N, CA, C and O of each residue as an XYZ file, in Angstrom:
336
protein
N       1.014     -1.118     -0.011
C       0.013     -0.324     -0.015
C       0.965      1.142      0.016
O       1.970      1.167      0.726
N       0.595      2.267     -0.749
C       1.514      3.601     -0.947
C       1.229      4.200      0.538
O       0.266      4.005      1.281
N       2.313      4.938      0.706
C       2.345      5.780      1.877
C       1.152      6.754      1.716
O       0.372      6.836      2.665
N       0.916      7.561      0.519
C      -0.378      8.236      0.607
C      -1.737      7.237      0.398
O      -2.732      7.843     -0.002
N      -1.854      6.161      0.564
C      -3.337      5.461      0.826
C      -3.257      5.755      2.163
O      -4.226      6.250      2.738
N      -2.008      5.465      2.859
C      -2.482      5.298      4.708
C      -2.678      6.673      5.318
O      -3.311      6.866      6.356
N      -2.013      7.729      4.505
C      -2.474      9.113      5.024
C      -3.412      9.471      4.476
O      -3.764     10.499      5.055
N      -4.289      9.187      3.420
C      -5.429      9.400      3.003
C      -6.853      8.776      4.248
O      -7.840      9.381      4.666
N      -6.377      7.398      4.512
C      -7.101      6.824      5.249
C      -7.049      7.073      6.640
O      -7.904      6.639      7.411
N      -5.858      7.913      7.072
C      -6.197      8.388      8.202
C      -6.908      9.989      8.388
O      -7.503     10.311      9.416
N      -6.766     10.705      7.465
C      -7.286     12.090      6.895
C      -8.831     11.590      6.933
O      -9.576     12.255      7.654
N      -9.423     10.427      6.196
C     -10.489     10.163      6.086
C     -11.507      9.788      7.551
O     -12.619     10.172      7.913
N     -10.609      8.964      8.060
C     -11.398      8.414      9.276
C     -10.851      8.824     10.830
O     -11.047      8.101     11.808
N     -10.146     10.088     10.873
C     -10.054     10.342     12.322
C     -10.323     11.832     12.396
O      -9.759     12.740     11.784
N     -11.403     11.888     13.367
C     -11.934     13.575     13.517
C     -11.127     14.530     13.711
O     -10.223     14.382     14.533
N     -11.253     15.583     13.084
C     -10.224     16.656     12.952
C     -11.452     17.847     13.879
O     -12.652     17.634     14.057
N     -10.762     18.898     14.270
C     -11.072     20.123     14.666
C     -11.371     21.149     14.071
O     -10.474     21.602     13.359
N     -12.646     21.888     14.106
C     -12.421     22.966     12.815
C     -12.714     24.303     14.020
O     -13.048     24.186     15.200
N     -12.495     25.350     13.355
C     -12.116     26.525     13.931
C     -13.163     26.892     15.160
O     -12.868     27.260     16.297
N     -14.515     26.674     14.568
C     -15.565     27.312     15.702
C     -15.834     25.883     16.492
O     -17.005     25.682     16.813
N     -14.862     24.876     16.835
C     -15.037     24.092     17.818
C     -15.520     22.785     17.654
O     -15.421     21.864     18.465
N     -16.004     22.771     16.641
C     -16.898     21.686     15.920
C     -15.971     20.222     15.634
O     -14.747     20.259     15.762
N     -16.622     19.057     15.272
C     -15.108     18.427     14.885
C     -15.741     17.852     13.418
O     -16.961     17.927     13.275
N     -15.152     17.444     12.645
C     -15.194     16.507     11.134
C     -14.369     15.435     10.597
O     -13.251     15.101     10.988
N     -14.941     15.024      9.816
C     -13.595     13.824      9.431
C     -13.854     14.089      7.654
O     -14.881     14.622      7.235
N     -12.959     13.708      6.933
C     -13.004     14.150      5.240
C     -13.418     12.426      4.315
O     -13.002     12.138      3.193
N     -14.288     11.561      5.172
C     -14.757     10.892      4.696
C     -15.816     10.879      3.839
O     -16.721     10.476      4.570
N     -16.380     11.095      2.550
C     -17.581     11.589      2.081
C     -18.429     10.814      2.367
O     -18.216      9.628      2.618
N     -19.995     11.599      2.377
C     -20.599     11.308      3.230
C     -21.398      9.935      2.783
O     -22.025      9.210      3.554
N     -21.183      9.685      0.933
C     -21.947      8.515      0.661
C     -21.104      7.149      0.998
O     -21.456      6.015      1.323
N     -20.181      7.600      0.835
C     -18.598      6.480      1.415
C     -19.266      6.174      2.828
O     -20.105      5.303      3.058
N     -18.892      6.785      3.430
C     -19.355      6.701      5.026
C     -20.629      5.955      5.264
O     -20.814      5.216      6.232
N     -21.454      6.187      4.362
C     -22.972      5.704      4.575
C     -23.071      4.273      3.815
O     -24.087      3.631      4.083
N     -22.282      3.765      3.030
C     -22.075      2.680      2.109
C     -21.174      1.785      2.881
O     -21.305      0.569      2.739
N     -20.071      2.374      3.864
C     -19.633      1.394      4.851
C     -20.295      0.987      5.948
O     -20.064     -0.128      6.414
N     -21.185      1.807      6.497
C     -21.928      1.591      7.436
C     -22.855      0.336      6.913
O     -23.034     -0.610      7.679
N     -23.497      0.339      5.476
C     -24.350     -0.779      5.184
C     -23.885     -1.575      4.597
O     -24.640     -2.412      4.100
N     -22.864     -1.655      4.444
C     -22.155     -3.002      4.154
C     -21.580     -3.481      5.866
O     -20.712     -4.346      5.985
N     -21.903     -3.120      6.505
C     -21.358     -3.720      8.057
C     -19.915     -3.711      8.562
O     -19.494     -4.342      9.532
N     -19.096     -2.755      7.616
C     -17.329     -2.651      7.509
C     -17.542     -1.751      9.168
O     -16.931     -2.059     10.191
N     -18.565     -0.611      9.044
C     -18.690      0.488     10.423
C     -19.678      0.260     11.156
O     -20.583     -0.386     10.627
N     -19.815      0.585     12.237
C     -21.018      0.343     13.372
C     -22.121      1.657     12.976
O     -23.304      1.466     12.692
N     -21.464      3.001     13.027
C     -21.996      3.674     12.660
C     -21.389      4.880     11.834
O     -20.215      4.760     11.486
N     -22.099      6.073     11.475
C     -21.874      7.308     10.508
C     -20.498      8.136     11.539
O     -20.252      8.002     12.738
N     -20.011      8.738     10.791
C     -18.935      9.289     11.651
C     -17.546      8.606     11.415
O     -17.231      7.579     10.814
N     -16.841      9.530     12.094
C     -15.062      9.314     12.323
C     -14.986      7.730     13.185
O     -16.007      7.341     13.752
N     -13.939      7.032     13.220
C     -13.621      6.194     13.720
C     -12.854      6.626     15.174
O     -12.401      7.764     15.299
N     -12.772      5.856     16.007
C     -12.235      6.092     17.139
C     -10.611      6.179     16.744
O     -10.284      5.983     15.573
N      -9.525      6.503     17.843
C      -8.186      6.792     17.141
C      -7.396      5.566     17.387
O      -6.257      5.399     16.953
N      -8.187      4.551     18.245
C      -7.600      3.392     18.469
C      -8.023      2.165     17.415
O      -7.358      1.175     17.109
N      -9.096      2.487     17.051
C      -9.739      1.790     15.968
C      -8.363      1.662     14.312
O      -7.896      0.769     13.604
N      -8.251      3.179     14.445
C      -7.313      3.578     13.142
C      -6.258      3.217     13.558
O      -5.736      2.270     12.969
N      -5.805      3.608     14.301
C      -4.311      2.965     15.034
C      -4.266      1.284     14.834
O      -3.215      0.835     14.376
N      -5.090      0.563     15.077
C      -5.253     -1.027     15.077
C      -5.359     -1.209     13.512
O      -4.788     -2.143     12.950
N      -6.021     -0.395     12.921
C      -5.836     -1.026     11.318
C      -4.701     -0.530     10.765
O      -4.162     -1.232      9.909
N      -4.368      0.172     10.957
C      -2.555      0.388     10.228
C      -1.509     -0.245     10.531
O      -0.429     -0.268      9.941
N      -1.969     -0.984     11.852
C      -0.889     -2.033     12.310
C      -0.842     -3.082     11.879
O       0.214     -3.694     11.718
N      -2.258     -3.628     11.530
C      -2.450     -4.849     11.171
C      -2.160     -4.575      9.449
O      -1.821     -5.543      8.769
N      -2.285     -3.471      8.929
C      -1.910     -3.277      7.516
C      -0.437     -3.533      7.590
O       0.136     -4.407      6.940
N       0.224     -2.577      8.560
C       1.646     -2.716      8.385
C       2.388     -4.343      8.659
O       3.293     -4.776      7.946
N       1.940     -4.908      9.539
C       2.253     -6.579     10.130
C       1.925     -7.247      8.895
O       2.597     -8.259      8.695
N       0.927     -6.906      7.863
C       0.426     -8.042      6.467
C       1.553     -7.392      5.582
O       2.079     -8.193      4.809
N       1.990     -6.215      5.540
C       3.104     -5.856      4.467
C       4.602     -6.159      4.969
O       5.618     -6.005      4.291
N       4.535     -6.606      6.251
C       6.272     -7.198      6.689
C       6.247     -8.371      6.491
O       7.298     -8.922      6.163
N       5.068     -9.112      6.625
C       4.892    -10.685      6.313
C       5.381    -11.018      4.988
O       6.013    -12.048      4.756
N       4.995     -9.876      3.858
C       4.473    -10.369      2.718
C       5.914     -9.615      1.464
O       5.991     -9.497      0.241
N       6.843     -9.264      2.658
C       8.035     -8.153      2.482
C       7.678     -7.424      1.430
O       8.219     -7.599      0.338
N       6.564     -6.364      1.657
C       5.771     -5.265      0.706
C       6.724     -4.137      1.439
O       7.369     -4.298      2.475
N       6.652     -3.134      0.750
C       7.157     -1.927      0.699
C       6.602     -1.277      1.975
O       5.377     -1.385      1.919
N       7.016     -0.579      3.228
C       6.044     -0.406      4.116
C       5.590      1.262      3.864
O       6.285      2.134      3.345
N       4.484      1.363      4.297
C       3.791      2.540      4.299
C       4.327      3.337      5.671
O       4.461      4.558      5.590
N       4.515      2.923      6.437
C       4.981      3.605      7.759
C       6.200      4.483      7.447
O       6.304      5.501      8.131
N       6.942      4.294      6.714
C       7.935      5.324      6.118
C       7.354      6.906      5.853
O       7.796      7.482      4.859
N       6.483      7.543      6.624
C       5.981      8.466      6.090
C       6.475      9.631      6.706
O       6.751      9.526      7.901
N       6.680     10.926      6.052
C       7.674     11.793      6.953
C       6.524     12.496      7.114
O       5.404     12.242      6.671
N       7.070     13.828      8.104
C       6.330     14.314      8.732
C       5.834     15.302      7.841
O       4.777     15.887      8.077
N       6.598     15.552      6.722
C       6.367     16.774      5.542
C       5.867     16.351      5.039
O       5.314     17.250      4.406
N       5.214     14.783      4.441
C       4.314     14.482      4.067
C       3.089     14.442      4.396
O       2.086     14.577      3.697
N       3.241     14.188      5.845
C       1.856     14.054      6.353
C       1.150     15.565      6.571
O      -0.066     15.741      6.498
N       2.274     16.776      6.893
C       1.884     18.074      6.843
C       1.311     18.518      5.534
O       0.167     18.959      5.416
N       2.225     18.369      4.491
C       1.758     18.644      2.850
C      -0.141     18.177      2.967
O      -1.070     18.974      2.839
N      -0.264     16.508      3.269
C      -1.724     16.173      2.944
C      -2.696     16.549      3.857
O      -3.821     16.111      3.613
N      -2.527     17.473      5.171
C      -3.499     18.034      6.209
C      -3.405     19.427      5.962
O      -3.723     20.060      6.968
N      -3.061     20.204      4.916
C      -3.074     21.215      4.884
C      -4.137     21.803      3.616
O      -4.272     23.014      3.437
């Protein structure tokens, strides 16, 4: 999995604070609803931090087992660029 996919997964699924004090996530509503309808998610909205962290850890382990390039080599600069 390319690092950009891992970054987008985090941005889509974690809640981010807005200037007005509210929270949001970047996953489009139609995709969020489809994931709930398919039973992949229990409810609409962002995932818990621990859920995202666990899913990334499992993907990282799968990559190591298969000796694939690790998405975990994401620089802080790459992440910051995607967040702006």
